[in-house]
N, C-alpha and C positions, 0 to 999 in steps of 0.2 A: 607710485603705480598702485592702483586700487583695482583688484580683480574681485571685489565683493560689492558690486552695485545691487539694486533690487533683483529679486530672484528671476523675474521675467527676462532679464538680460542674460540668462543662460545661453540664449541664441547668439548673442554677441560674444559671450565668453567662449563658447565652443565654436564659434565661426568668426569671432571678431567681428363601433369603431371599425373603421376601414382597416386599420392596422391589424385588428384581431383576426380577420378572415382573409387578409390579402395574400397574394401569391408570393412565394419565395423570390428574393432578388439575387440568388446566387449567380455568380458569373457576371458578365457585363450586360447591363440593360438600361434602357431609358427609364427615368423615374420622375415623378412629380411629387413635390412636398405635400404633406397633408394640410398645409396651411390654407389651401383653397376650399376645403370642404369639411374639416373635422367638426367645426362648430355648428353645422346645420342641425337643427333640432335639439341642441343641447339646452337644457333649462338654464335660465339666468341665475338660478340659485346655486349652480355648481360651475362657475366660470373658470376654475383652475383644474378641472378634471378630477381623475381618481388615480390612486397609486396603491401598490402593495410592496411589502418589503420584509426583510429578515425572515425568510421562510425557515421553518423547522419541519421535521417529519410529521408533526401533528397540528401545526398552527402556522399562521402568517399574520403580519400586520396589514390592516386595511386603512387607507387614508383618503380623506377628501377635505375640502374647505367649502364652507357655505358662504355665499355672498348674501348677507341678510338684507331683507327689505326694510328692517327697522332695528333699532338697538335692542339689546336684551338677549338672553339665552335662547337658543334654537334647538328644538328636539329633532334629531336626525335618525331616521330608521335605516337599517342596513339589512341586507340578506345575501346569502351565498347559495349557489346552485351548481349542479353538475353540467348544465347546458347553457349556451350563450343566450337562449331565449328566456332564461330565468324561470323555467317551468318546474324544474326538479329541485326545489329549494330544500337545502339540508341544514341551514342554520340562519337565524335572524335575531334581531335585537334592536335596541335604540341606545343613543348616546347623545350627550349635550354638547353643542358647539357654543363655547363661551367667548365673550369679547376679550377676556384677559388671556386667551390662547389664540387670539386673532381669528377666531371662528374656525380653526382647524380641528379635526377630530381624528382619532386613531382607535381602531378596534383590534384587539389581539384575538383573532378568531381561532378558537381551539377545537379539539375533537375531530380533526380532519384525518384522512387516510394518507399514508406516505406515498410520494411519487405520483400524486394525482393532480390533474388540472381542474381548477375551479373557476367559477365566474362570480362576480359580486357587483352590487349596485347600492347606491344610497338614494334616499328620498326625504324631502321635506314637504309635508302636505301632499299636494298633487304633483309637485316638481320632482323629476327623477334625474339622476346623473347618467352619464354614459355607463355602459357595462364594461367592467375591467376583467382581465384574465390573469390568473396567478397559478402558481404550482408549488406544491410542498416538496420538501427534500425526500429523496428515496432512502430506503434502508439498504441492506447489503446486496440485494439482488439487482444490480444495475450494470449495464454493459458499458455505457459511456456517459460523460457529463459535458454539456455545451454551455459556455459562458460568453457573454458579450462584455467587453471591457472598455470603459469610457474615461476620459479625463479632459479637463481644460475647455469648458464651454463658455465662451465670452460672447454675451448677447450682442453688443454693438459691432463685433468683428465679422459677423456673417450669419447666414441662416443656419439652422440646425438640421441640415440635410443628412448629416451622419445619423442623428436620431431617427429621422424618417426612414432611412434605409434599414436600420436595425429593427424598427418596429414591424417591418414586412417579413422578417425572418420568422419561420413558423416552427423552429426546432430548438429555440434557446431555453435552457432551464432557468437561468437567472442572469441578470445584468449586474456587473460590478461597476460602481462609480468610485474611482479612487482619488477624487479630489478636484478642487476648483470647479465645483458645480455652479457657483456664481462667482462674479468678480465684484470687488468692493469699490472700484474707482469712481470718481466723479465723471460726469458725462463728457468732459473734455480730456479724460485720462487715456489710459493705454488702449491702443487698437481701435480708436473711435473714428478713424479717417473716413470710413464709408457709412457711418451710422445714420446721418441725415438722409442720404440717398436711399438706404435700405429701410428707412422707417424704424430704426432700432436704437434710438437715442436712450441712454440709460436713465431710469427713474428709480429713486429721486436723482436729481442732477448733481447733488452734492456728494461728497465722500461719505461713506457709510460709517456712522459713529454710534447711533442710538438704536434701540431695539426696533422702533418704528421704521427707521431707515432700512435695516436689514429685511424686515417684513415686506416692505414695498418692493425691494429688489427681488426677493423670492417670488412675490406675486407677479412681477413683470416676466420673469423667466417662465413661471408656470402658466402664464397666459399663452405661451408659444405652443401652437398646435402640434408641432413635431415632438416636442418634449412631452406633451400630454399623451401623444400616441404611443411612444415607447414605454411610458409608465403604465399605460393601460394594457399593454401587450405582455408584460412579463414582470416578475418581482425584482426589486432592486436590493442590492446589498451595498451600502455606501459607507465611506469614511471621508472626513474632510481633509483638505490640504490647507494652504495658507490663505487663499483668497476668500474663503468663507469667513475669514477674520480680517487679516491685513497682510500686505506683502511681506514675505520672509518672516512669518510669525515664528516665535520660539516660546518657551514656557512663560516668560514674563514680559514679552515685548514684541516689537516688530521693527524692521528697518525703516518703515515709513511713519511709524507712530511716534509723535513727540508729545510727552505728557504736558509740557507747558503750553502747547497749542491746542491739543485735543482733549485734555483731561486724562485721568489715570487709565492706563491700558487695561487694568482689571475690569473696569466698568464696560469698556468696549468689548472685551472678550466675553463677558457675561451676556451682553446684548446679542452678540453673534451666536453664542451657544443657545440662547433661548429661542431665537428665530429658527436656527437649524433644526432643533428638536421638534418645533411646531410644524415645520414645512416638509420634513423628510420622513419617509416611512420606516423609521428606525426604532428598534426596541432597545430601550436604555437598560444596560446590564445592571446598573446600580443607580437607583433614583436619587440617592443622596450625593452622587458624584457624576453630574451630567457631562463632565469633561472626560469621563472614562468610557470610551466606546470600543476598545479592542475586544474582539469576540470571535468565536469559531463556528464554522458550519461544516457538517459532515455529509458529503454526498455519497452515501453508501460506503462501500469499501474501496472506492476509487480515489476520492479527494477529501482531505481535510484542509479546508480553507481557513486561514487565520488572517483576519483583517486587523492590521496594525495601525496605531497612531504614531507616526514618526514626526509629527508636527508640534503638538500642543502639550501633552501631559508630562513628558520627560525631557524634552530637548533643551540642551544648553545653548546659549547664544552662539551664533555662527562666528567662526574666525574670519579675519580679513587679512589678505596677503599684504596689503599696504603697511600693516603694523610691523612687518618683518624687515623693513628697509631702515638702515641707519641714516644719519645725516649726510653720509657720503654716497648715498644711494646704493649701498651694498646690501644684498639680500642674504639673510642668515638662513641658509638652507637647512642646517642641522637643527636649529631651534624650531623651524617650521615643521620639519618631519616629526620631531619629538612631540610637538603639540597636537598635530592631527592624529597621532597614534596614542595620545595620552589616555590611560584607563579612567582618568577622572572625567573625561568628556562623554556625556551620555546623549544618545539619540532617542531612545525609547524609555529610559528610566529603569531602575532596578526592579520595581514591582511588575512592570509589563514584561520585562525579560524573564523573570521567574515564572510568570503566568505562561509565556510562550514555551518555555522548557517543559512545563507540566503538560501542556496540550500536545506537544510533539512526542514526548516520551510515552504518553498513553494512547496515542493514535495508532490504529492498525491499518489505516488507509495506505494505498499504494503510493500516493503522492502527497507531500506536504507543500501546500501552495500558500505563498504570502501575498495577500492583497494589500498593497501599501503605496505610498505616494511617490517617493523620490528614487532616483537611480541607485541601486545597490552595487552594480558592476563598477569596476575600476575604470574611470574615464580620464586617465592621466595623460598629460601631454609630455613630449620630450622636453627636457630642461631648456634646450636652446630655443624652443618655441615659447615656453612660458616666460623666459627672461628677455624675449624680444630680439634675440640674436638672429633668428631666422623665422620667416613667417610660415604659416601652415602650408600654403600652396607650394612654396619652395622646398620645404622639408619633405613633403610627399613626393615631389619630383626627384629630390635627391635620393630617397630610398629606392625608387625605381631605377635610377641611373646606376646606383651602387650595385644593385642586384644584377643588372645587365652587364656592367663592366667595372669591377672593383678598382681597376688601375686608374680610372679617371677621377677618383675622389682624392682631394687634397687633405692635408693634415688637419686643418680646421674642420672640414666636413666629417672626417673620421671621428674627431672628438665629439661632434654633434651626434653622430649616429651611435656611438658607444656610450653616450651619456645616459644618466638615469632619467626616469620620468617623474613628474610632480603632479599632484592633484591641484586643480584650480577652481573647481566648482564645489565650494565648501558648504553649500546648503544641502548637498546630497550626502550619502553614506561615506563618500571620500573624505568628508570633513569630520567624521566620527568613526575612525577605523577600528578602535578597540571594540565598540559595540558590534560592528560588522564581523569581526573575527569571532566574537562570542557566539553570534548566530551561526556562523559557518561551523564552528567547533561543535555546537549543539547538534547540527545535522550529521556531522561525521561520527560523533559519539553514538548516536542512536541509529546510524546506518540508514538514513532516510534519503529518498529521492526528492530533491528540492527544485521547485519552480517559483521564481519571484516575478510578480507582475508590478509594473511601475508606470507612472505617467509623468506629469509635471513639466516636461521640457518642450512640449508641442510637436515633437518629432518622434519618429518610430525607430526603435533600436532592438537589436538582439545581441546578447553577449554571453560568453562563458563566464562562470563565476569561479574564481580561484582564491584560495586563502593566501595568507602572507608567505607561506612556504611554496606557493605555486601549485598546490594540489587542487584538482578539479572537485568542485563541491556541488555544482548544479548549473542552472541557466537562468537568465533573466530575459523576459519579453516585455518591451515597453511600448505603450501605445502612442500614436499621434494624437493631436488635439481634435476636439469636436469643431472648434472654429477659431481658436487663437492662432495667430500667425507663427510660422516656423522660421527656419534659417534662410528661406528664400529671400527675405528682405535684406539679409546681410551680403548676399551675392547676387544682386539683381541682373548682372550681365553675364552670369556664368551658368552653364548647363547644370541643372540640379543633380543629375546623375553623377557628374564630375565632383560636385561638392560632397555628395554622400560617399563616393569612393575615397575621396581625400580623408574623410573622417575615419573610415575603416583602415586606411593606411597609417594614420597617425596613432590610433588607439589600439594597443595590442590585443586586448580580449574582445574587441568589438567585431562581430561577425557580419552584421547587416545594419544599414541605416537608410532611412527615407526622410529627407529633410525639407520637403516642399509641399506636402499634401496633407489634407485633413482626413481623419479616418478613425477607425476603431479596430479592436482585435476580437476575433472569435477563437476561443480556446476550447479544444476538444480533447478531453482526457479519457483514456481507457486504462486497463491494467498494463498494457504493453507500452504506451507512449502518451506524451502530451504534444499535441499539434497546435501551432499558432498560425492562423490565417489573418493577414493584415488586409482589411478592406478600406478602400479610399474612395472618396467622391471627387468628381472633377471640378466642382466649384462650390463655394458657399455664398456666392453673390447673386444667385438666381435660383428660383424655386424649381426650375427645370434642371435636372442633373442626371449624370450617370454614376453608377457605382460598380466597383469590381474588386475581387480578391486578386491582389497583385503579387503577393509573396507568401509562401508557406514554408515553415521550418518546423522541426520536431526535436524532441529529446526522448530517448529510450530509457526505460527503468533498469536499475541494476548497477552495481559498483564498477563494472567495466564500461559503462555508458555515461549517462548523466552529462552529456555535452550536446551542443547543437549539431543537428544533421539536416541535410537537404531532404525535401519531399516535394512531390508534384502538387501544384495548385488544385484545389477542389473543383 
C-alpha cells in the first residue's frame, strides 16, 4: 500500500489597465475575463505586461520584460508617478534588459512614502508598457490590512478567471502567491484534458528541465491577460512551491525526477531558480544564495507577514507509508509514528527556523502571519480509514449514527471510533511534526496571535491549530486553486457539499472545507481580528463567469481566543 504518490494526488489521498480602474466585484456579479481587451493598444515591446512586488515602506520592485526587435542589450526607461495618467512623476531612471536575463528587468524603486499608491510605466524608444499600480507598506498608523491569497494556477486546466476577479478589487494592499505559480509538466501531463479546446496547450510541450524550458513556460503564463491584469493592479509577495521546480520537490530531489533519465537534479533546480528570479517581482534577500527566499513584511503594527520556504532550502525527503509494511502486509504503526515525529526530520531547516524565531520575537505586530505552501493543520484520518478497514463515507456515516444512537454500534465499530488517527499526507507538515511543534512552541513562548496561510491542495480549508498536547495555538486558512482541479474528480457522482461535510466529519481540527470550486482568499486583518473571505468563480472553462464570496470566518486576538469563529459574509 503506497500512500505517497505524486503530490498532486493529495486529492485522491484525501478523497481517494481596465483592471486598475474597474469597479469592485464584491458580492455576486457577472464578470468577463480581461482576455478580450487587455492587449488593445499594448506595445509589442512589452508583451508580458508589468508587475511589482516585495513592497517595503519606502520601496518596491518594478518588473517587466522586453520583447526585443533584435538581439543585443536594450535600454529600458522607467518612471513612477502619483497619478495613473503619469503626469506627477516622482522618480525615473533606466535599466538594461539583457539577453542573458531573458530580457527581463527589475528596478528597486526607493525613496517612496509609506502606505502610498503609486503608478509606474516602462518605455523603449517610443514604445510604452501599460501603466501598473502598486502600493508601499504602511507604518504603524494603519487601521486594517487587506491581502489576496493565490495558489496553484495550472495554465492548461482552465482560464485564470480567479485572477480576473481579484484584479477588479480596488482595496487590496498586496497579493500573496504561495506557490505553484506555474506547472512543469509536459503538454500531455496533469490536468490537460481540456487544453486543446481552451487553446491552452502547454509550451514548451516537453517536461521542463533546462532554463530555456522554464523561461518559455513563464512567458506563456505571463502572456495570459488575466494574470497580467492582476499583476498590474497590485504588488505581489511570492514564494515557490514544488511545481516551479518538479513535483514533490525536496532539498535534493523530486518524486518525479530521475537522474539517470533527466540528468542531475541540481542542474534542473538551478535552471528553475534562474527563471523564477528573472520572471517574478521578487527581491532576493541574499544574492549569493538565490534559493534563500524566506523574508518578512511588516504592515504597520497590525501584521508581521513571514514568507517561508517549506519546499526547497531545508526539507528532508518525504516519508512513504508503503515502507512501513512488512512482508506479511503488517503495518508498523509505532515505527511510523516515531518517524513522522522525529526531531531529525526537517521541513524548513535549522537556519530558517532560527531566523523565524528572531523575526517573531522582535515583532510588535498584533498578528504573526505565516505565508507558506503546505497545510500545517493536522489532517489525520482515523486509523480504520487509513488501514482500509472502513472507507471515508462509511466512517462519516458511522459517526453520525453513533451520535444519534450509541446502542446501534457494534464492537468492531466501537473500536474504529475509539481508535487513534494517523497522518497520511506526508508532503505537508503532518510528515514533519517536530518542526511543526517547534513553530507552535515559538508562538506560545512569545505569546503571539498566529494565522497560517496555506495552498497546495487545490481545495479550501479552515482549521484550528493545536499542538501535540492539544493546546490551541492559532488558526490556518487555506486557499482553493486558481485553476487546478480539486476533489470533485474523485467523487463525480456525489454532491460536493456532502463530500466537504464528510471531510469535516473525518478530520477533527477541520472546521470548514470547500472541495469543488476554484477561488482565492481575501484576508482582512485589524487589531481586533483576522477575517478570511473565500471567493469562488463558477467556471474556469469560459471567459464569462460569476464570482462571489461564499464563506467568511474569523479569529480574534488574545490568549482566550485564537480559534475559528463564524462571521457574516461581506
